[in-house]
C-alpha positions in Angstrom: 0.0 0.0 0.0 1.2 3.5 -0.8 -0.1 5.4 2.2 1.1 6.2 5.8 1.9 3.6 8.4 -1.3 1.9 9.5 -3.3 2.7 6.4 -2.2 -0.5 4.8 -3.9 -2.4 7.6 -7.0 -0.4 7.1 -7.2 -1.2 3.4 -6.5 -4.9 3.9 -10.2 -5.7 4.2 -11.4 -4.0 1.0 -8.3 -5.1 -0.9 -9.0 -8.7 -0.2 -12.7 -8.3 -1.1 -11.7 -6.4 -4.3 -9.2 -9.2 -5.3 -11.8 -11.8 -4.6 -14.4 -9.8 -6.7 -11.8 -9.7 -9.5 -10.6 -13.3 -9.5 -13.9 -15.0 -8.7 -16.0 -12.8 -11.0 -18.1 -10.9 -8.4 -18.2 -13.7 -5.8 -19.6 -16.4 -8.1 -18.9 -20.1 -7.5 -17.7 -22.5 -10.1 -20.1 -23.1 -13.0 -22.5 -20.4 -11.7 -23.5 -16.9 -12.8 -23.7 -14.1 -10.3 -27.1 -13.8 -8.6 -29.6 -11.0 -9.2 -28.8 -9.0 -6.2 -27.7 -5.7 -4.7 -25.3 -5.4 -1.8 -24.6 -2.3 0.3 -21.9 -2.2 3.0 -20.6 0.4 5.5 -17.2 -0.4 6.9 -14.9 1.5 9.3 -11.3 1.1 10.7 -9.8 2.8 13.8 -6.4 2.3 15.4 -4.0 3.7 18.0 -1.8 5.2 15.3 -4.5 7.9 14.8 -5.8 6.4 11.5 -9.5 6.5 10.8 -11.0 5.0 7.6 -14.7 5.0 6.6 -15.6 3.2 3.4 -19.1 2.5 2.2 -19.6 0.5 -1.0 -22.4 -0.8 -3.2 -22.4 -3.6 -5.8 -25.0 -5.1 -8.0 -25.1 -8.2 -10.2 -27.6 -9.3 -12.9 -28.1 -12.4 -15.1 -28.9 -11.1 -18.5 -29.2 -14.6 -20.1 -28.9 -18.2 -19.2 -25.1 -18.0 -19.9 -24.2 -14.4 -19.2 -24.1 -12.2 -16.1 -22.8 -8.7 -15.4 -21.6 -7.0 -12.2 -21.0 -3.4 -11.1 -19.4 -1.9 -8.0 -18.8 1.5 -6.5 -16.7 2.3 -3.3 -15.6 5.4 -1.6 -13.2 5.6 1.3 -12.2 8.6 3.5 -8.9 8.3 5.4 -7.4 10.5 8.1 -3.9 9.7 9.2 -1.7 11.9 11.3 1.5 10.7 9.6 0.2 12.1 6.3 0.3 15.6 7.8 4.0 15.4 8.8 6.2 18.3 8.1 8.9 17.8 5.4 12.2 19.6 5.2 13.7 17.5 2.4 17.4 17.6 1.8 18.6 19.1 -1.5 20.0 15.8 -2.7 16.5 14.4 -2.8 13.4 15.6 -4.7 12.9 18.9 -3.0 9.5 20.4 -3.0 7.9 23.7 -2.2 5.1 21.9 -0.3 5.9 21.1 3.4 3.2 18.7 4.4 0.9 16.0 3.2 -2.9 16.0 3.7 -5.1 18.9 4.5 -6.6 20.3 7.7 -10.0 20.9 6.0 -10.5 17.6 4.1 -9.7 14.0 4.7 -6.1 13.1 4.0 -7.4 10.8 1.4 -10.7 10.5 -0.4 -10.7 7.7 -2.9 -13.4 6.7 -5.4 -13.4 3.2 -7.0 -15.5 2.0 -9.9 -15.8 -1.6 -11.1 -17.6 -3.6 -13.8 -17.4 -7.1 -15.0 -19.0 -9.8 -17.1 -19.2 -13.6 -16.5 -19.8 -16.1 -19.3 -20.5 -19.8 -19.3 -18.9 -21.5 -22.3 -19.2 -25.2 -22.9 -19.3 -26.1 -19.2 -16.6 -23.7 -18.3 -16.7 -20.2 -16.7 -14.9 -17.2 -17.9 -15.0 -13.9 -16.0 -13.5 -10.5 -17.0 -13.5 -7.5 -14.6 -12.1 -4.0 -14.7 -11.7 -1.4 -12.0 -10.6 2.2 -11.8 -9.8 4.1 -8.6 -8.8 7.7 -8.2 -7.7 10.0 -5.3 -5.9 13.3 -4.9 -2.4 11.7 -5.3 -3.0 8.3 -6.9 -4.8 6.6 -9.7 -5.1 2.9 -10.5 -6.5 1.0 -13.5 -6.9 -2.8 -13.2 -8.0 -5.5 -15.5 -8.5 -9.1 -14.4 -9.6 -12.4 -15.9 -10.5 -15.7 -14.3 -11.1 -19.2 -15.9 -12.9 -22.1 -14.1 -13.0 -25.7 -15.1 -14.6 -28.7 -13.4 -13.3 -32.2 -13.4 -14.1 -35.7 -12.0 -17.9 -35.3 -12.0 -17.6 -31.8 -10.5 -15.6 -33.0 -7.5 -12.5 -31.1 -8.6 -12.4 -27.4 -9.5 -9.5 -25.6 -11.1 -9.4 -21.8 -11.2 -6.7 -19.8 -13.0 -6.6 -16.0 -12.7 -4.5 -13.0 -13.7 -4.8 -9.4 -12.4 -2.9 -6.5 -14.1 -2.8 -3.0 -12.6 -1.3 0.3 -13.9 -0.9 2.9 -11.2 0.2 6.6 -11.2 1.7 8.2 -8.1 1.8 12.0 -7.8 1.9 12.9 -4.0 0.9 16.5 -3.1 4.0 16.9 -1.0 6.3 16.1 -3.9 6.9 17.6 -7.4 7.3 14.3 -9.4 5.0 11.7 -10.9 5.9 8.1 -11.0 4.4 4.8 -12.2 3.7 1.5 -10.4 2.9 -1.7 -12.3 1.5 -4.9 -10.8 0.7 -8.3 -12.3 -0.6 -11.2 -10.3 -1.1 -14.8 -11.5 -3.1 -17.2 -9.3 -4.1 -20.9 -9.3 -6.7 -22.6 -7.1 -7.4 -26.3 -7.0 -10.3 -27.5 -4.9 -11.1 -31.1 -4.2 -14.1 -32.7 -2.5 -12.5 -35.5 -0.5 -15.7 -36.8 1.3 -19.2 -35.7 2.2 -17.6 -33.8 5.2 -14.2 -32.6 3.9 -13.1 -30.2 1.1 -9.5 -29.3 0.5 -8.0 -26.4 -1.4 -4.5 -25.6 -2.7 -3.7 -22.0 -3.7 -0.7 -20.5 -5.3 0.0 -16.9 -6.4 2.9 -15.1 -8.1 3.1 -11.3 -8.1 5.5 -9.0 -10.0 5.6 -5.3 -8.9 7.8 -2.6 -10.4 8.2 1.1 -10.3 7.6 3.3 -7.3 7.3 0.9 -4.3 8.0 3.1 -1.3 5.6 5.3 0.7 5.7 8.9 -0.4 4.6 10.3 3.0 7.3 8.6 5.1 10.5 10.4 6.0 14.0 9.0 6.7 15.7 11.2 9.3 19.5 11.2 9.7 21.2 13.1 12.5 24.3 14.9 11.3 25.9 16.5 14.3 23.4 19.0 15.6 21.4 19.0 12.4 18.6 16.6 11.3 18.6 15.8 7.6 15.4 14.4 6.1 15.3 12.1 3.0 12.7 10.3 1.0 12.6 6.5 1.5 14.3 4.6 -1.4 13.1 1.0 -2.0 14.2 -1.3 -4.8 12.2 -0.7 -7.9 11.0 -4.3 -8.4 9.6 -7.0 -6.1 8.6 -10.6 -6.8 6.2 -12.1 -4.3 5.1 -15.7 -4.1 2.7 -17.5 -1.8 1.4 -21.1 -1.5 -1.5 -22.0 0.8 -3.6 -24.9 1.8 -7.1 -24.8 3.3 -9.5 -27.4 4.5 -13.2 -27.1 5.4 -14.6 -29.8 7.6 -18.3 -30.3 8.5 -18.3 -31.0 12.2 -22.0 -31.5 12.6 -25.0 -30.8 10.4 -25.0 -27.2 11.8 -21.3 -26.4 12.2 -18.1 -26.4 10.3 -14.4 -25.7 10.8 -12.0 -24.1 8.3 -8.2 -24.4 8.8 -5.6 -22.8 6.7 -1.8 -22.3 6.3 0.0 -19.9 4.0 3.7 -19.5 3.3 5.0 -16.3 1.6 8.4 -15.4 0.2 9.8 -12.6 -1.9 12.9 -11.0 -3.4 13.2 -8.6 -0.5 13.9 -11.5 1.8 10.6 -11.2 3.5 9.2 -14.6 4.5 6.0 -15.2 6.4 3.9 -17.9 7.9 0.1 -17.5 8.4 -2.1 -19.9 10.4 -5.8 -19.4 10.5 -8.9 -21.1 11.8 -12.6 -20.2 11.4 -15.6 -21.8 13.1 -19.1 -21.4 11.8 -22.4 -22.5 13.3 -26.1 -22.1 12.7 -28.0 -20.6 15.6 -31.4 -21.6 14.3 -32.3 -21.9 10.6 -31.7 -18.2 9.7 -28.8 -17.1 12.0 -25.1 -18.0 11.4 -22.4 -17.2 13.8 -18.7 -17.2 12.8 -15.5 -16.9 15.0 -12.0 -16.8 13.5 -8.4 -16.5 14.6 -5.4 -15.7 12.5 -1.6 -15.6 13.4 1.0 -14.1 11.1 4.9 -14.1 11.5 7.3 -12.5 9.1 11.1 -11.8 8.7 12.8 -8.6 7.9 13.5 -7.1 4.4 17.2 -7.3 3.5 17.6 -3.5 3.3 15.5 -2.4 6.3 17.3 -0.8 9.3 15.6 0.7 12.4 17.8 3.8 12.0 20.4 5.2 9.6 23.6 7.2 10.3 24.3 8.1 6.6 22.4 7.9 3.3 22.4 4.5 1.7 21.4 3.1 -1.6 18.1 1.8 -0.1 16.5 3.3 3.0 13.2 2.6 4.6 11.4 3.6 7.8 8.4 1.3 7.0 8.3 -0.9 10.1 6.1 -3.3 8.2 9.3 -4.4 6.4 10.9 -5.3 9.7 10.4 -8.6 11.5 7.2 -9.0 13.6 3.9 -10.8 14.1 0.2 -10.1 14.1 -2.8 -11.6 15.8 -6.4 -11.1 14.5 -9.7 -12.1 16.1 -12.8 -12.1 13.9 -16.5 -12.2 14.7 -19.3 -12.6 12.1 -23.0 -12.7 12.3 -25.5 -13.3 9.4 -29.3 -12.9 9.6 -31.1 -14.4 6.6 -34.7 -13.3 6.0 -35.5 -16.0 3.4 -36.7 -18.5 6.0 -39.2 -16.0 7.5 -37.5 -16.2 10.9 -36.6 -12.5 10.6 -39.7 -10.8 9.3 -38.1 -7.4 9.8 -35.7 -8.1 7.0 -38.1 -9.6 4.4 -37.7 -12.8 2.5 -35.2 -11.4 0.0 -32.9 -9.6 2.4 -29.8 -10.8 4.3 -28.0 -8.8 7.0 -24.3 -9.3 7.6 -22.2 -8.0 10.5 -18.5 -8.4 11.2 -16.0 -7.1 13.8 -12.3 -7.8 13.7 -9.7 -6.9 16.3 -6.2 -6.6 15.1 -2.8 -6.5 16.9 0.5 -6.0 15.1 3.9 -6.0 16.7 7.1 -5.0 14.9 10.6 -5.3 16.2 11.2 -1.5 15.6 9.0 1.4 16.4 6.7 3.0 13.8 8.5 6.0 12.3 5.7 8.5 13.2 3.9 7.2 16.3 7.1 5.7 17.8 5.1 2.7 18.9 5.9 -1.0 18.3 2.4 -2.2 18.8 -0.6 -1.3 16.7 -4.1 -2.1 18.0 -7.0 -1.7 15.6 -10.5 -2.8 15.0 -12.6 -2.7 11.9 -16.2 -3.3 11.5 -18.7 -3.9 8.6 -22.5 -4.0 8.4 -24.0 -4.9 5.1 -27.4 -5.6 3.4 -27.9 -8.1 0.6 -31.1 -7.9 -1.4 -32.1 -10.5 -4.0 -34.4 -9.4 -6.7 
């Protein structure tokens, strides 16, 4: 993510949802078209780094024939982050600017608009989905194109999904005088297998190539030279290869409950390696109420060029503590109320209410460059309505 410390965590939720919307064609399952429905969500993020994010979004999908479906999406998020209003006295050897701070006292530090559209086509027993997305804000634009192919095998017990996502980004921060590009391409593969009436297993692999401007334009590297503090822009390598392999199993414990367990290993060319362990328990509380509880643990190593402090300018410099070694813990709570059974007459038979609350703790082995804290505590919440028509 290209914003101040803590904002990347805030955007994690909608980024995952957006990627799933891309790769899975609007949330469809294998050999299915998107349903005729409208979804509206209001999400929020708050942390002890003084970051606040509010992001409502709405999406709609429609089957226009027996083999074709279309989707559309709009999202807006407003972000306030104290680190984006930091003062900059940039040394002359870097890209000096006449502007001294990021953000504004009268508007959100970031107001982003995102527009998406897609089409899903069933072709000879296969599914092809193509989606596009454009987002714009005061210092960043992004255009993304994605495709996904789904094929069933073994009497529909095996599902293979292949996806590609390509993004073209433009970076033009208001506290700098330059404009730079960022290019991202991600390839993904997903193999799902029904092993028994109770057990489904899934293997996932992704390969990501990112090039261009990869640092955070609002962060500042400070070097003490005698009694003078010199401030520089961070400098990261201009390319990064990321790879991840994961396994997930979903087991039906009882007719009304299930357990999902997952493991993911990640490695990249910046020498960042990580292990993620996750578990999610889901249970029916009556025929129209579903409760979900999840736990996630993440550990990572340090990027090869990251240092907690610098005594002199180096080829690569970063104050992004997310590139240092550390760990995170996340607790998730979900509640779904479905009006289709008539148990919730207040909702109506075509309406579903979804609520989620996540508590997030991240520890890094060096302090955040702006807040000077090693521990970030955050929570994000979402409430959404799904209406089928």
